ZADO-1210 file (C-alpha; in nm, 4 decimals, padded with zeros to 6 digits):
<atoms>
<atom x="00.0259" y="00.0047" z="00.0029" code="MET" pos="1"/>
<atom x="00.2785" y="00.2351" z="00.0542" code="GLU" pos="2"/>
<atom x="00.3518" y="00.2396" z="-00.3044" code="VAL" pos="3"/>
<atom x="00.0128" y="00.2650" z="-00.4072" code="VAL" pos="4"/>
<atom x="00.0092" y="00.5786" z="-00.1921" code="ALA" pos="5"/>
<atom x="00.3318" y="00.7119" z="-00.3753" code="GLN" pos="6"/>
<atom x="00.1855" y="00.6557" z="-00.7060" code="HIS" pos="7"/>
<atom x="-00.2438" y="00.7482" z="-00.6499" code="PHE" pos="8"/>
<atom x="-00.4442" y="01.0606" z="-00.4536" code="ARG" pos="9"/>
<atom x="-00.5914" y="00.9539" z="-00.1497" code="PRO" pos="10"/>
<atom x="-00.9385" y="00.9717" z="-00.2971" code="GLU" pos="11"/>
<atom x="-00.8829" y="00.7019" z="-00.4675" code="PHE" pos="12"/>
<atom x="-00.7157" y="00.4726" z="-00.2330" code="ILE" pos="13"/>
<atom x="-01.0117" y="00.5497" z="-00.0587" code="ASN" pos="14"/>
<atom x="-01.2245" y="00.3781" z="-00.2674" code="ARG" pos="15"/>
<atom x="-01.0519" y="00.0908" z="-00.2555" code="ILE" pos="16"/>
<atom x="-01.2316" y="-00.1744" z="-00.0558" code="ASP" pos="17"/>
<atom x="-00.9847" y="-00.4233" z="-00.0922" code="GLU" pos="18"/>
<atom x="-00.6428" y="-00.5489" z="-00.2571" code="THR" pos="19"/>
<atom x="-00.5669" y="-00.9079" z="-00.4050" code="VAL" pos="20"/>
<atom x="-00.1741" y="-00.9907" z="-00.5038" code="VAL" pos="21"/>
<atom x="-00.1276" y="-01.1968" z="-00.7711" code="PHE" pos="22"/>
<atom x="00.1689" y="-01.4210" z="-00.8157" code="HIS" pos="23"/>
<atom x="00.3456" y="-01.4842" z="-01.1509" code="ALA" pos="24"/>
<atom x="00.2258" y="-01.8260" z="-01.3212" code="LEU" pos="25"/>
<atom x="00.4340" y="-02.1079" z="-01.2743" code="GLY" pos="26"/>
<atom x="00.4747" y="-02.3760" z="-01.5485" code="ALA" pos="27"/>
<atom x="00.2881" y="-02.6596" z="-01.3493" code="GLU" pos="28"/>
<atom x="-00.0044" y="-02.3601" z="-01.3543" code="HIS" pos="29"/>
<atom x="00.0304" y="-02.2945" z="-01.7304" code="ILE" pos="30"/>
<atom x="00.0161" y="-02.6932" z="-01.7683" code="ARG" pos="31"/>
<atom x="-00.3096" y="-02.6962" z="-01.5647" code="HIS" pos="32"/>
<atom x="-00.4621" y="-02.4368" z="-01.7958" code="ILE" pos="33"/>
<atom x="-00.3646" y="-02.5975" z="-02.1186" code="ALA" pos="34"/>
<atom x="-00.5212" y="-02.8651" z="-01.9631" code="GLU" pos="35"/>
<atom x="-00.8402" y="-02.6852" z="-01.8636" code="ASN" pos="36"/>
<atom x="-00.8903" y="-02.5728" z="-02.2336" code="GLN" pos="37"/>
<atom x="-00.8369" y="-02.8237" z="-02.4281" code="LEU" pos="38"/>
<atom x="-01.0893" y="-03.0057" z="-02.1762" code="GLY" pos="39"/>
<atom x="-01.3028" y="-02.7034" z="-02.3403" code="VAL" pos="40"/>
<atom x="-01.2168" y="-02.7858" z="-02.6819" code="LEU" pos="41"/>
<atom x="-01.2840" y="-03.1931" z="-02.6288" code="ARG" pos="42"/>
<atom x="-01.6397" y="-03.0633" z="-02.4936" code="ASP" pos="43"/>
<atom x="-01.6744" y="-02.9215" z="-02.8117" code="ARG" pos="44"/>
<atom x="-01.5745" y="-03.1823" z="-02.9934" code="LEU" pos="45"/>
<atom x="-01.7805" y="-03.4722" z="-02.8310" code="ARG" pos="46"/>
<atom x="-02.0852" y="-03.2400" z="-02.9293" code="GLU" pos="47"/>
<atom x="-02.0014" y="-03.2957" z="-03.2702" code="GLN" pos="48"/>
<atom x="-01.9476" y="-03.6728" z="-03.2447" code="GLY" pos="49"/>
<atom x="-01.5794" y="-03.6527" z="-03.1968" code="LEU" pos="50"/>
<atom x="-01.3523" y="-03.8205" z="-02.8771" code="GLN" pos="51"/>
<atom x="-01.0051" y="-03.6285" z="-02.8433" code="LEU" pos="52"/>
<atom x="-00.7812" y="-03.7181" z="-02.5956" code="THR" pos="53"/>
<atom x="-00.4057" y="-03.5846" z="-02.5582" code="PHE" pos="54"/>
<atom x="-00.0976" y="-03.6647" z="-02.3966" code="THR" pos="55"/>
<atom x="00.0926" y="-03.4989" z="-02.1032" code="ASP" pos="56"/>
<atom x="00.3855" y="-03.4120" z="-02.3507" code="ALA" pos="57"/>
<atom x="00.0716" y="-03.1817" z="-02.5694" code="ALA" pos="58"/>
<atom x="-00.0493" y="-03.0134" z="-02.2859" code="ALA" pos="59"/>
<atom x="00.3310" y="-02.9566" z="-02.1491" code="SER" pos="60"/>
<atom x="00.4371" y="-02.8528" z="-02.4913" code="LEU" pos="61"/>
<atom x="00.1300" y="-02.5954" z="-02.5402" code="LEU" pos="62"/>
<atom x="00.1600" y="-02.4771" z="-02.1699" code="GLY" pos="63"/>
<atom x="00.5030" y="-02.3997" z="-02.2703" code="GLN" pos="64"/>
<atom x="00.3966" y="-02.2374" z="-02.6596" code="THR" pos="65"/>
<atom x="00.0831" y="-02.0076" z="-02.5015" code="GLY" pos="66"/>
<atom x="00.2986" y="-01.9057" z="-02.1939" code="PHE" pos="67"/>
<atom x="00.4813" y="-01.5020" z="-02.2138" code="ASP" pos="68"/>
<atom x="00.6182" y="-01.3584" z="-01.8986" code="PRO" pos="69"/>
<atom x="00.4061" y="-01.0371" z="-01.9505" code="VAL" pos="70"/>
<atom x="00.0647" y="-01.1686" z="-02.0601" code="TYR" pos="71"/>
<atom x="00.0776" y="-01.5139" z="-01.8522" code="GLY" pos="72"/>
<atom x="-00.1802" y="-01.7387" z="-02.0024" code="ALA" pos="73"/>
<atom x="-00.3580" y="-01.5064" z="-02.2445" code="ARG" pos="74"/>
<atom x="-00.1686" y="-01.6381" z="-02.5347" code="PRO" pos="75"/>
<atom x="-00.2785" y="-01.9907" z="-02.4504" code="LEU" pos="76"/>
<atom x="-00.6112" y="-02.0004" z="-02.6222" code="LYS" pos="77"/>
<atom x="-00.4288" y="-01.8820" z="-02.9658" code="ARG" pos="78"/>
<atom x="-00.1499" y="-02.1510" z="-02.9163" code="ALA" pos="79"/>
<atom x="-00.4586" y="-02.3989" z="-02.9300" code="ILE" pos="80"/>
<atom x="-00.6141" y="-02.2603" z="-03.2058" code="GLN" pos="81"/>
<atom x="-00.3134" y="-02.1840" z="-03.4030" code="THR" pos="82"/>
<atom x="-00.1803" y="-02.5663" z="-03.3375" code="ALA" pos="83"/>
<atom x="-00.4833" y="-02.7416" z="-03.2789" code="ILE" pos="84"/>
<atom x="-00.8372" y="-02.6357" z="-03.3758" code="GLU" pos="85"/>
<atom x="-00.7329" y="-02.4783" z="-03.7826" code="ASN" pos="86"/>
<atom x="-00.5270" y="-02.7653" z="-03.8618" code="PRO" pos="87"/>
<atom x="-00.7865" y="-03.0057" z="-03.6836" code="LEU" pos="88"/>
<atom x="-01.0501" y="-02.8137" z="-03.8979" code="ALA" pos="89"/>
<atom x="-00.8534" y="-02.8386" z="-04.2385" code="GLN" pos="90"/>
<atom x="-00.7954" y="-03.2200" z="-04.1791" code="ARG" pos="91"/>
<atom x="-01.1332" y="-03.3039" z="-04.1390" code="LEU" pos="92"/>
<atom x="-01.2769" y="-03.1187" z="-04.4255" code="LEU" pos="93"/>
<atom x="-01.0496" y="-03.2610" z="-04.6477" code="GLN" pos="94"/>
<atom x="-01.1467" y="-03.6252" z="-04.5082" code="GLN" pos="95"/>
<atom x="-01.2912" y="-03.8108" z="-04.8636" code="THR" pos="96"/>
<atom x="-01.3950" y="-04.1578" z="-04.9247" code="GLY" pos="97"/>
<atom x="-01.6669" y="-04.1561" z="-04.6787" code="GLY" pos="98"/>
<atom x="-01.4112" y="-04.1941" z="-04.3880" code="THR" pos="99"/>
<atom x="-01.5957" y="-04.1424" z="-04.0699" code="GLN" pos="100"/>
<atom x="-01.3715" y="-03.9541" z="-03.8180" code="VAL" pos="101"/>
<atom x="-01.4515" y="-04.0659" z="-03.4491" code="GLU" pos="102"/>
<atom x="-01.0992" y="-04.0395" z="-03.2329" code="GLN" pos="103"/>
<atom x="-00.8371" y="-03.7262" z="-03.2681" code="VAL" pos="104"/>
<atom x="-00.5254" y="-03.7812" z="-03.0531" code="MET" pos="105"/>
<atom x="-00.3089" y="-03.4690" z="-02.9712" code="ILE" pos="106"/>
<atom x="00.0961" y="-03.5618" z="-02.9356" code="ASP" pos="107"/>
<atom x="00.3937" y="-03.4291" z="-02.9346" code="VAL" pos="108"/>
<atom x="00.6631" y="-03.5488" z="-03.2282" code="ARG" pos="109"/>
<atom x="00.9667" y="-03.4164" z="-03.2954" code="ASP" pos="110"/>
<atom x="00.9024" y="-03.1718" z="-03.0963" code="GLY" pos="111"/>
<atom x="00.5804" y="-03.0373" z="-03.2679" code="GLN" pos="112"/>
<atom x="00.2036" y="-03.1466" z="-03.1978" code="ILE" pos="113"/>
<atom x="00.0903" y="-03.3754" z="-03.3992" code="SER" pos="114"/>
<atom x="-00.3053" y="-03.4773" z="-03.4670" code="ILE" pos="115"/>
<atom x="-00.3990" y="-03.8136" z="-03.5509" code="ASP" pos="116"/>
<atom x="-00.7373" y="-03.9247" z="-03.6742" code="LEU" pos="117"/>
<atom x="-00.8999" y="-04.2551" z="-03.6667" code="SER" pos="118"/>
</atoms>
């Protein structure tokens, strides 16, 4: 509060009811957030009749890719869109010959996210 008092006027400080201190996110926090976001994607795909599974390595890589020291986990959603959702949508649209995709497996190969359809 001393630092706040140095930068803000007393009229503003008196309007603050409560302060919440946010600590920096660690790698394990980011990984859990990545798992939660992949769970949201899993639910969306389930509505389309697809079953999504992902490995711990995939969640960890997405956590690393989607973390920024300044913005925290905010870039994670875009990382999931870029690495999984967009390529998955393209591959599903390219399916020909009446092959029905039922399962989607997200893993890591050669340091990159891989998407296997079956």
